[in-house]
C-alpha positions in Angstrom: -47.1 9.8 -17.2 -47.3 7.9 -13.9 -43.7 7.3 -12.9 -41.6 7.4 -9.7 -38.7 9.7 -10.9 -35.4 9.0 -9.1 -35.1 11.4 -6.1 -32.0 13.0 -7.4 -33.5 14.2 -10.6 -35.0 17.5 -11.8 -38.5 16.0 -12.4 -38.6 14.5 -8.9 -38.5 18.0 -7.3 -41.5 19.4 -9.2 -45.0 19.8 -7.9 -47.6 17.7 -9.8 -49.1 20.6 -11.8 -45.6 21.8 -12.9 -44.5 18.2 -13.7 -47.5 17.7 -16.0 -46.7 21.0 -17.7 -43.0 20.2 -18.2 -43.8 16.7 -19.6 -46.0 18.3 -22.2 -43.3 20.6 -23.5 -41.2 20.1 -26.5 -40.9 17.3 -29.1 -40.6 13.6 -28.0 -37.7 11.7 -29.5 -36.5 8.1 -29.3 -32.7 7.3 -29.4 -31.3 3.8 -29.7 -28.4 2.7 -27.6 -25.0 4.2 -28.4 -26.7 7.1 -30.4 -25.4 10.6 -29.6 -28.2 12.9 -28.4 -26.0 16.1 -28.3 -22.6 16.8 -29.8 -19.6 18.5 -28.2 -19.0 21.9 -30.0 -22.6 22.1 -31.4 -24.1 25.6 -30.9 -27.8 24.5 -30.7 -30.0 26.1 -28.0 -32.2 23.4 -26.6 -32.2 21.1 -23.6 -33.1 17.4 -23.5 -35.4 16.1 -20.8 -34.7 12.4 -20.4 -37.9 10.5 -19.7 -36.7 6.9 -20.1 -33.2 5.3 -20.1 -29.7 6.3 -19.2 -27.2 8.6 -20.9 -23.6 9.4 -20.3 -21.9 12.8 -20.8 -18.3 12.6 -22.3 -15.9 15.3 -23.3 -12.9 15.0 -25.7 -9.7 17.1 -25.6 -7.9 18.4 -28.7 -5.4 15.6 -28.2 -8.2 13.0 -28.5 -8.4 12.0 -24.8 -12.0 11.2 -23.9 -13.3 11.5 -20.4 -16.6 10.5 -18.8 -18.0 13.5 -17.0 -21.4 12.3 -15.7 -24.3 9.8 -15.9 -27.8 11.0 -16.3 -31.1 9.1 -16.0 -34.8 9.5 -16.6 -36.0 12.7 -14.9 -32.8 14.6 -15.6 -32.1 17.6 -17.9 -29.0 17.6 -20.1 -27.6 20.4 -22.3 -28.7 23.2 -20.0 -25.3 24.8 -19.7 -24.8 25.5 -23.4 -28.4 26.7 -23.7 -28.2 29.2 -20.8 -24.8 30.5 -21.7 -25.3 30.6 -25.5 -22.0 28.8 -26.0 -21.0 25.7 -27.8 -21.7 22.4 -26.0 -18.9 21.3 -23.7 -19.6 17.6 -24.0 -21.3 14.8 -26.0 -24.4 13.0 -24.6 -24.6 9.4 -25.6 -27.4 6.9 -25.0 -26.3 4.0 -22.7 -29.7 2.2 -23.4 -32.7 2.9 -25.5 -33.7 6.4 -24.5 -36.7 8.6 -24.8 -36.4 12.3 -24.4 -38.2 15.6 -25.0 -36.4 18.3 -27.0 -37.3 21.6 -25.2 -36.1 24.9 -26.7 -34.6 27.5 -24.4 -37.5 30.0 -24.7 -40.0 27.3 -23.6 -37.7 26.3 -20.6 -37.4 30.0 -19.6 -41.2 30.4 -19.7 -41.6 27.4 -17.4 -39.0 28.8 -14.9 -40.7 32.2 -15.0 -44.2 30.9 -14.3 -43.4 28.0 -11.9 -41.2 28.9 -8.9 -40.8 25.3 -7.9 -39.2 24.6 -11.3 -36.8 27.5 -10.7 -35.9 26.0 -7.3 -35.5 22.6 -8.8 -33.2 24.0 -11.5 -31.1 25.8 -8.9 -30.8 22.7 -6.8 -29.8 20.6 -9.8 -27.1 23.0 -10.9 -25.8 23.4 -7.3 -25.7 19.6 -6.9 -23.7 19.2 -10.1 -21.2 21.9 -9.0 -20.9 20.2 -5.6 -20.2 16.9 -7.4 -17.4 18.5 -9.5 -15.9 20.3 -6.5 -16.0 17.1 -4.5 -14.1 15.2 -7.2 -11.3 17.9 -7.1 -11.1 17.5 -3.3 -11.0 13.8 -3.5 -8.0 14.0 -5.9 -5.9 15.5 -3.2 -7.5 14.1 0.0 -7.8 10.3 -0.7 -5.9 7.4 -2.1 -7.1 5.7 -5.3 -9.2 2.9 -3.7 -11.0 5.4 -1.5 -11.6 7.7 -4.4 -13.1 4.9 -6.5 -15.2 3.8 -3.5 -16.6 7.3 -3.1 -17.6 7.4 -6.8 -19.2 4.0 -6.5 -21.1 5.0 -3.4 -22.6 8.0 -5.0 -23.5 6.1 -8.2 -25.2 3.5 -6.0 -27.2 6.1 -4.2 -28.4 7.7 -7.5 -28.5 4.7 -9.8 -28.4 1.6 -7.7 -31.0 -1.2 -7.6 -31.1 -3.1 -4.2 -31.2 -6.8 -4.6 -34.3 -8.4 -3.1 -34.0 -9.7 0.5 -30.6 -8.1 1.0 -32.0 -5.4 3.3 -30.3 -2.8 1.1 -26.8 -4.2 1.6 -26.4 -5.6 -1.9 -26.9 -3.0 -4.7 -26.6 -3.5 -8.4 -25.5 -0.5 -10.5 -28.3 0.0 -13.0 -25.9 1.8 -15.4 -23.4 0.0 -17.6 -19.9 1.5 -17.2 -16.6 0.3 -18.5 -13.5 0.4 -16.3 -12.1 3.3 -18.4 -15.3 5.2 -17.7 -15.1 4.5 -14.0 -11.5 5.6 -14.0 -12.6 8.9 -15.7 -15.2 9.6 -13.0 -12.7 9.0 -10.2 -9.9 10.9 -12.0 -7.6 7.9 -12.1 -5.4 6.4 -14.7 -6.8 3.2 -16.0 -4.1 0.9 -14.5 -4.6 2.6 -11.2 -8.4 2.3 -11.3 -8.0 -1.5 -12.2 -5.9 -2.0 -9.1 -8.3 0.1 -6.9 -11.2 -2.0 -8.2 -9.3 -5.2 -7.4 -8.6 -3.9 -3.9 -12.4 -3.2 -3.3 -13.2 -6.7 -4.7 -10.6 -8.3 -2.4 -12.1 -6.5 0.6 -15.5 -8.0 -0.3 -17.1 -4.6 -1.1 -17.8 -5.2 -4.7 -18.4 -8.0 -7.2 -17.4 -7.2 -10.8 -18.2 -8.8 -14.1 -18.2 -7.5 -17.7 -19.5 -3.9 -17.4 -21.5 -4.8 -14.3 -20.7 -3.9 -10.7 -22.6 -5.1 -7.6 -22.0 -3.5 -4.3 -21.8 -6.4 -1.9 -22.1 -4.5 1.4 -23.3 -0.9 0.9 -22.9 0.2 4.6 -19.3 -1.1 4.6 -18.6 0.6 1.3 -19.8 3.9 2.8 -17.6 3.4 5.8 -14.6 2.6 3.6 -15.3 5.6 1.4 -15.6 7.9 4.3 -19.0 9.1 3.0 -21.1 10.8 5.5 -22.8 13.6 3.5 -25.9 13.4 1.4 -25.4 12.3 -2.2 -24.6 15.5 -4.2 -26.4 14.3 -7.4 
């Protein structure tokens, strides 16, 4: 498969021989939009390698509250925590678009990691980046006001999943994932009314354009400045 995997993904960090091996593992599957790929509470022991499309990871509490935990794209692995820990899945993975993926069982994944050091390094970097993302959200909760927290999430989404508009010199970026305002609120750890006000503030400042489930970053450098983002994207 000749494809430029996004730089933040597991596949992008593999050497060519390892990449070819990984892409030949498991069983290919196709999932239509809105179809769950993995279910919270399930005790299956396999991972999914996303090869096309976008998925979101959501978790539900016993009270019924649902929170968006993450967005994953082609080149990413999902379901690795439950597989490695031999515990029920902590979230549900849902297709945001038409998705193709490979179902890879744990023993096959462990064999890849044992025989390909670059795959082990890629896995460690991926897990560390996801832990860093979770830790940063906890810090943001205490350190920044709601517009800044939302801007930081949008900045990181743009770096991982943004599509620069032609002839904008990288200033205007369209998010290539479709997210509702409740989902953005979940990622930023904000109540929905607070997130709506924060998004209105960013729009008023000329940093974002918003339409139905579509967000465009109007001036990415200024958004980074507003969000106080100076570190590398943790995805």
